[in-house]
C-alpha positions in Angstrom: -46.7 -156.3 99.1 -51.0 -156.2 99.7 -50.8 -159.9 100.3 -47.3 -159.6 103.0 -49.2 -156.8 104.5 -52.5 -159.4 105.3 -50.0 -162.7 106.3 -48.3 -160.1 108.4 -52.2 -159.5 110.3 -52.6 -161.7 113.5 -55.5 -162.8 111.9 -54.0 -164.3 109.1 -51.2 -165.5 111.1 -53.7 -167.4 112.9 -55.0 -169.0 109.9 -51.7 -170.4 108.3 -51.1 -171.6 112.0 -54.5 -173.7 112.2 -53.9 -174.9 108.6 -50.7 -176.5 109.6 -52.3 -177.7 112.3 -55.0 -179.4 110.9 -52.7 -180.8 108.1 -51.0 -182.7 110.4 -53.5 -183.9 112.4 -55.1 -185.2 109.4 -51.5 -186.7 108.3 -51.2 -187.8 111.8 -47.7 -186.2 111.5 -47.1 -185.1 115.1 -43.7 -182.8 114.9 -46.6 -180.6 112.3 -49.0 -180.8 114.4 -47.3 -179.3 117.6 -46.3 -176.7 115.1 -48.5 -175.1 114.3 -50.3 -175.2 117.4 -47.3 -173.3 118.6 -47.1 -171.1 116.0 -51.1 -170.3 117.3 -49.6 -169.9 120.7 -46.5 -167.3 119.4 -48.9 -165.1 117.4 -51.1 -164.5 120.8 -47.9 -164.0 122.8 -46.1 -161.4 120.2 -49.2 -159.6 119.7 -49.6 -159.1 123.2 -45.8 -158.5 123.6 -46.0 -156.2 120.8 -49.1 -154.0 121.9 -48.0 -154.2 125.4 -45.1 -152.2 123.8 -46.6 -149.7 122.2 -48.1 -148.2 125.0 -44.7 -148.3 127.0 -43.0 -146.1 124.0 -46.1 -144.2 122.8 -44.4 -143.2 119.3 -46.5 -141.5 116.6 -46.5 -143.5 113.0 -45.8 -142.0 110.1 -47.6 -139.0 108.8 -48.8 -138.1 112.4 -51.6 -141.0 112.1 -53.0 -141.6 115.2 -54.9 -144.5 115.2 -52.5 -146.8 117.2 -48.5 -146.6 118.0 -46.0 -147.4 115.5 -42.7 -149.3 117.6 -42.3 -152.2 117.5 -43.9 -153.4 114.5 -47.1 -155.9 114.9 -46.8 -157.0 112.0 -42.9 -157.7 112.0 -43.2 -159.2 115.6 -46.2 -161.8 114.2 -44.5 -162.2 111.2 -40.8 -163.2 112.6 -42.5 -165.1 115.5 -44.4 -167.4 112.7 -40.8 -167.8 111.0 -38.8 -168.6 113.7 -40.7 -171.5 115.1 -41.5 -172.6 111.9 -37.9 -172.2 111.0 -36.7 -174.2 114.3 -39.1 -177.2 113.6 -38.1 -177.4 109.9 -34.8 -175.9 110.0 -34.5 -176.0 105.6 -36.8 -174.2 105.6 -36.0 -171.0 108.0 -33.8 -168.7 105.3 -36.9 -168.5 103.0 -39.3 -168.5 106.1 -37.1 -165.3 107.8 -37.2 -163.5 104.8 -40.6 -163.7 104.2 -40.6 -162.4 107.7 -38.4 -159.7 106.4 -40.2 -158.6 103.8 -43.8 -158.6 105.4 -42.4 -156.0 107.9 -41.1 -153.9 104.7 -44.5 -153.8 103.2 -45.7 -152.0 106.3 -42.7 -149.3 105.4 -44.2 -149.6 102.0 -47.6 -148.6 102.4 -46.3 -145.9 105.2 -47.5 -147.6 108.8 -44.8 -147.7 109.8 -40.6 -146.7 109.9 -37.9 -149.5 109.5 -36.9 -148.9 112.9 -40.1 -149.9 113.8 -39.7 -153.2 111.4 -36.4 -153.6 113.3 -38.3 -153.8 117.0 -40.5 -156.2 115.6 -38.0 -158.6 114.3 -36.1 -158.8 117.1 -39.4 -159.6 119.0 -40.9 -161.9 117.9 -37.9 -163.7 117.1 -37.0 -164.2 120.2 -41.1 -164.6 121.1 -40.9 -167.7 118.7 -37.7 -169.6 119.4 -38.2 -169.2 123.2 -41.8 -170.7 122.6 -40.7 -173.6 119.8 -37.6 -174.6 122.0 -39.6 -174.8 125.0 -42.7 -176.9 123.3 -41.2 -178.8 120.9 -38.2 -180.1 122.3 -34.9 -180.1 120.8 -34.9 -180.9 116.3 -32.1 -182.2 114.7 -30.0 -179.8 112.8 -28.0 -180.6 109.9 -26.2 -177.6 108.0 -25.4 -178.6 104.7 -24.6 -176.8 101.3 -27.8 -176.5 99.9 -29.1 -174.5 103.3 -26.0 -172.1 103.6 -26.6 -171.3 100.0 -30.0 -170.4 100.9 -28.6 -168.4 103.4 -26.6 -166.2 101.6 -29.9 -165.9 98.7 -31.9 -164.6 101.8 -28.9 -162.0 102.5 -28.6 -160.9 99.2 -32.3 -160.2 98.9 -32.4 -159.0 102.3 -29.9 -156.7 103.0 -30.4 -154.5 99.8 -34.0 -154.8 100.9 -33.4 -153.0 103.7 -31.7 -150.3 102.5 -33.6 -149.6 99.1 -36.5 -148.9 102.2 -34.4 -146.8 104.4 -33.1 -144.4 101.5 -37.4 -144.4 100.7 -38.0 -143.5 104.3 -35.2 -140.4 104.5 -36.6 -139.0 101.0 -39.7 -139.4 102.2 -39.1 -136.8 104.8 -36.4 -134.9 103.0 -38.6 -132.0 102.2 -41.2 -132.5 104.4 -42.0 -129.6 107.1 -42.9 -131.5 111.0 -44.9 -128.7 111.7 -48.2 -127.0 110.1 -47.5 -123.6 108.0 -47.5 -120.6 109.9 -50.2 -118.3 109.6 -48.9 -115.2 110.5 -47.0 -114.6 106.9 -44.0 -112.4 107.0 -44.5 -109.2 104.5 -43.6 -109.7 100.8 -45.0 -113.4 101.0 -47.2 -114.6 97.7 -50.0 -117.1 98.3 -52.3 -118.6 96.3 -55.2 -120.5 98.3 -56.6 -123.0 95.8 -59.7 -123.7 95.4 -61.1 -120.4 96.1 -61.5 -117.0 93.2 -58.5 -115.9 94.3 -56.6 -118.3 93.2 -57.8 -118.8 89.4 -56.1 -116.2 87.7 -52.8 -118.1 88.4 -54.1 -121.3 87.3 -52.9 -122.3 84.0 -53.2 -125.4 82.5 -53.5 -129.7 84.8 -55.8 -128.3 87.1 -59.4 -129.8 88.0 -62.3 -126.5 89.2 -62.6 -125.8 92.7 -63.5 -128.6 95.3 -64.2 -128.9 98.9 -62.7 -131.4 100.9 -65.2 -133.2 102.5 -67.1 -129.8 102.9 -64.3 -128.6 104.9 -62.2 -126.2 102.9 -61.0 -125.4 99.5 -58.9 -127.5 97.2 -58.1 -128.4 94.0 -57.0 -131.3 92.0 -53.9 -131.7 89.6 -55.3 -133.7 86.6 -53.3 -135.5 84.3 -49.3 -135.6 84.9 -48.2 -132.2 84.0 -49.7 -128.7 85.8 -48.6 -125.2 85.5 -48.9 -122.2 87.7 -48.3 -118.2 87.0 -46.2 -116.6 89.8 -45.9 -112.8 90.1 -42.7 -110.9 89.7 -40.3 -111.5 92.8 -37.2 -109.8 94.0 -34.1 -111.0 92.7 -33.2 -113.0 95.7 -33.6 -116.6 97.1 -37.4 -117.6 97.8 -38.6 -120.6 99.7 -41.5 -122.7 98.4 -43.9 -123.9 100.5 -46.8 -126.8 99.9 -50.2 -127.9 101.6 -50.9 -131.0 99.3 -52.1 -134.6 99.2 -51.4 -137.4 97.0 -54.1 -139.1 95.3 -53.4 -142.8 95.8 -55.0 -145.6 94.4 -52.5 -148.7 96.0 -50.6 -149.1 92.4 -47.0 -147.9 92.2 -45.0 -146.7 95.3 -47.4 -145.8 98.7 -46.3 -141.9 97.5 -46.5 -139.6 95.3 -43.6 -138.6 93.2 -43.2 -134.8 92.1 -40.7 -132.9 90.2 -40.6 -129.4 90.2 -40.0 -126.7 87.8 -39.3 -122.8 87.9 -39.1 -121.2 84.6 -38.2 -124.2 82.9 -35.9 -125.7 85.5 -35.3 -128.3 88.2 -35.4 -126.8 92.1 -36.6 -130.2 93.1 -38.3 -133.9 93.4 -40.2 -134.4 96.7 -41.9 -137.7 97.2 -44.9 -136.6 98.7 -46.5 -138.8 101.9 -49.9 -140.2 102.3 -52.6 -137.6 103.9 -52.3 -134.0 103.9 -48.5 -132.9 104.5 -46.6 -129.7 104.0 -43.5 -129.1 101.6 -41.0 -127.0 101.5 -38.0 -126.1 98.6 -35.7 -123.7 97.8 -36.1 -121.1 94.2 -33.1 -119.9 93.6 -33.0 -115.9 93.4 -30.7 -116.7 90.0 -34.3 -118.5 88.5 -36.2 -115.2 89.2 -37.3 -113.2 86.2 -38.5 -109.6 86.5 -41.6 -110.9 84.1 -44.4 -112.9 85.8 -43.0 -116.7 86.0 -44.1 -120.0 85.5 -43.9 -123.2 87.9 -44.4 -126.9 86.6 -45.5 -129.7 88.2 -44.8 -132.9 86.5 -46.1 -136.1 88.9 -45.0 -139.7 88.7 -48.3 -141.1 87.6 -52.1 -140.0 87.6 -55.5 -142.5 88.2 -58.5 -142.6 87.4 -60.9 -140.8 90.5 -63.4 -143.9 90.0 -65.2 -145.8 87.8 -68.1 -142.9 87.0 -65.0 -140.4 87.1 -62.6 -141.0 84.5 -60.4 -137.7 84.8 -57.0 -138.3 85.6 -55.9 -137.2 89.4 -52.1 -136.7 90.8 -51.9 -134.7 94.1 -54.6 -132.0 95.7 -53.9 -129.0 96.2 -55.1 -126.6 99.4 -52.3 -123.8 99.0 -49.3 -122.7 98.0 -46.6 -120.2 99.6 -43.3 -117.9 98.3 -41.4 -116.0 100.8 -37.9 -114.4 101.1 -35.0 -116.3 102.1 -34.0 -120.1 102.1 -35.6 -123.1 103.5 -36.9 -123.1 107.5 -35.3 -126.8 107.8 
């Protein structure tokens, strides 16, 4: 995924086109030389078109990231433009090239830089751009459809379609418990709040927590250390409640680009949440039948934990800023 993510970048794609052009020049193969030069042009045109459409639509990226707009994916547009040119110039390689472009686009979903719809838009734009330039500048290319090529297209579909479906489900699961707006500051009466990283929260923290820290000197929080952490929750009324969390997963590039957290309340699972990158708010329901008149216990089980750094050997999973438990079901 790391390699593919960089291959879809304009610089990486341009370097690929330049390498092919140089190879064609050295070997005196005009077809290869022209294909490499057309790829260089396609990278520029596709990049301009993708960025122009981003300014037109101005759709936000996942996780409220604001460094640029989301639709269409520039990486996917570039990758499919390259695949279209090379696929037109060298038809037997087209299935593999388009599959590589698809996975390059999906790498952007994997790293939560884009949505699946952004990749789809980039695929259409890049393919159209690449084919128009290839037909205009490379002329007519002889095509022979053999059984091997048909099987190659079938294999690409067998791999590509489930990959798209998997990432669509992945994207849906990431948003299932995510609150689209921040937690309200005006809390209803009876709401229990645990402000992590403060002295007031210490009595609730049992096992699996770090000491109190401050996030870039701005607000208090604590790390969940290891694969499990537990909280002691004060007695609650025997009715349905909602749990709201403000958390930030610790990600180091291994495994999925999100953290997976299973939440148990008094020994019974109440949900499995995928945590997106950055500080976000999540909500789960606590059924009234699970609540005890004595202090309750909540356990968080994490998909993985990683060493904080080379010098800091703590295995970190998730940073917790706040937890709220209020009467009633989830708000979304």
